[in-house]
N, C-alpha and C positions, 0 to 999 in steps of 0.2 A: 265392579266397585258400585255399591248402591248408593242413590242420590241423597245427598245432604242438603236440604232447602236452607236458604240464606233470608235474612230480612227483605221484605218487598220494597221498600222505599230507602233511599239515601237520603236522610235528612240532617245528619250531624255537621256542622259547620266546618271542621276540620275535614271530614271526608269529601265535601262538596268541594271545598277549596282546592284538595289534591286532584281531584278529577278535573277541575276547571284549568289548573295549571299543566296537566299532562298534556302530552302532545300525541293525539290520536289521528293526526293529519292523514297518514298513508290508509289506515283503515277506513277513515271517513271517505277519502277519495274513491277508495275501492269500492264502497258500498253505492256511492253515487254511479260510478261506472256499470255496477251491476243492474242499477234501476234504468241507466240509458240503454242497456242492452235488450232489457225487458221490453222498453217502448219500442225500440228499434224492431224487434220481433213481432209485436202484437198491434203497431199501427200507432199514429200519432194520437196524444191526448187531445181531449176537447178544447176550443180556442181560450177559455178562461177556467181550467182545471181546480178542483179542491184536491191539495195533496195533504195527507195527514201522517205526523210523526208520532207513533205511539212511545210512550216512555221516552220522551226526548232529552230528558236531563238538563244538561247545560246549552244544549240547542245546537249541536256539533253538525248533525245531519240536518236539522230543521233550516238553519241559516244556508247551509250549501243548496237546499232545495228552493230557497227564495232567491238566490243569485242565479241559479241555472234557469228558472222559470220566472221570470218577472211578472207575467202576465198571470200568475196562479194565484189563488186563495191558499195560503200555506197556514197550517194550524200545528202547533206542537202540544202535545198533552204530556203530563206529568202528574206524579201525586205529591211531589217534594216542591213545597213554596221556595225551599231555599235553591235549588236547583234551578226553577224558573226564574228567579230572581237574577241569576247570573246570565241566564237565556235571554232574557229580556233587555239587560243591560247591555250585552253584546249586540242584540238587534238593534238598538237605539243608536249605539256607536257607529254601525254600518248603514244607518238610514235604511234599514230594512224592514218591509211592511209584513210584519209576522203577528198571528195571533196565538197567544199561549194560553192554555186552559190547565187550572189545577183542578184535578177531578179523578175520580174513580173510572175504570174502562167501562163501567156499568151505565154511566151518566152520559153517553155519547148517542144516544138514538136517534137526535135529531139532525145527526149530520149525514151528508150524502157525498161520499168521496169518490175522486176518479183515479186516486192511487192511494194506497196505504201501505206504510212500511214501518219496520223496527229495527233498531240495531242493539243486540245484548238485553233485550227485555224479557224473553221467554224464560230465562232460567231464574228470574226474580220471581216469577208467580207462582203462589201456592196452589193456585188452581189453573194449571196451563190452559185448559179449555176456554177460559175466558178470553185469550188473545184471538182464539180463531172464531169464536161466537161474535165477539166485538166486530172483528174484521168484515164479516159476514154481514152483520146487522147495518153497519154504516157504509158499505160499498154499494155505489151505483152500478147498473148494469154495465158489465165491461170494464170495471175496475180493476186495475194491474196491483197486484199484491207481492211484497216481497221482504220477508222477514229473515234477517241474519242474527245468528247467535252463535255462542261457544257450545261445543258438544263434549260430553263427558269423557274423559279417558277411562279405559276398561280398569287400570290399577293405580294403586297410589304411587307406585314407581313412576309409572308414565306421567302422572301428574306432576312429580319431583322433576322428572325430565324438561316437561312443557315450561314449568316456571323458570327453571335455570338457562333454557333455549331463549326465553321470550323476556324475561323481567329478572335477569340475575343481578342487576344493580339498580333496580328502581326503589324509590322510597319503599320504607317497610309497610305503610298503609296500602299502597297499591299492590304489593307483593300478597299482603295478607287478604286481600280482597279479590285479586286474581285466582288464588287458591280456592277460596270460598265459592267462586263463580263456577270455575271449573267442576268443582264436586257437586254444586246445584244444578249443572246443566243436563240436557237430555241426551240420549243417544238417538240416532237417526231412526231404529225401528220404533222407538218410543213415540217421534214426532210424528211417523206414519200412522200408527196406530191412533193418536189423538187427532188427526185429520181424517182418518176413516170414520172415527166414531162420531165427528162433527159434520159428516157428510161432505168433506172436501177432498176427497181421496184424488180428485183429478189434479191437486197441487203437487208439484214435486218437491222432494227433499233431497239435496245432494251435499256430498262432503265437500268442503273447502279447506286446502292445505290440510295442516296437523291438527288443528284445534276449533273449526268453525263449521256451522252448516248453514245451508241457504235454502229457505222455504220460498216457494214463487209461483204465481199462477194467476187466473183470471176468475172474477166472480161473474156468473153469467145471468 
């Protein structure tokens, strides 16, 4: 199945509210577990690390990072003001010290991060190499990197089966977006080619369950 790009930003109020109300807790907790495993394998972070969540949306992963690493500077980045308004409200309600930035990925040159992560950002990008170039630019030496995203199914029938298996009774807007995201996602070989082109071939790309892929590694 050929890739079918979707809009880069989620800015509609109805769409933002639907995502804010949805329960992604299991997936978010799993992403934090993957990050913890990466840190276990590569050694402890610096005493006061800078952690950057790219494409943070309503802050699901960002807030979990702030809870897990209270000594860290935690920064969530997104291009949607509507999404960040939800994220900031949640952070305030939880009394978490998180910095949110509404900007394009190209505007992050001044950051120096000890950990860079994203969850379901890659498939939104019309220029996927931007994620890899941005990660490399803002990474301090030894930076841990973990990007988790959907992977594109091989056929429309496979896409239909995934939607029925995982979102059979979800709100219609979430079903529509899930299907669009699967169609916009990349295959493992495509991501490996992107990393090779960016000079980041040492990072690993691994399949996860029936619909995700995980990119991880270190910036030296």
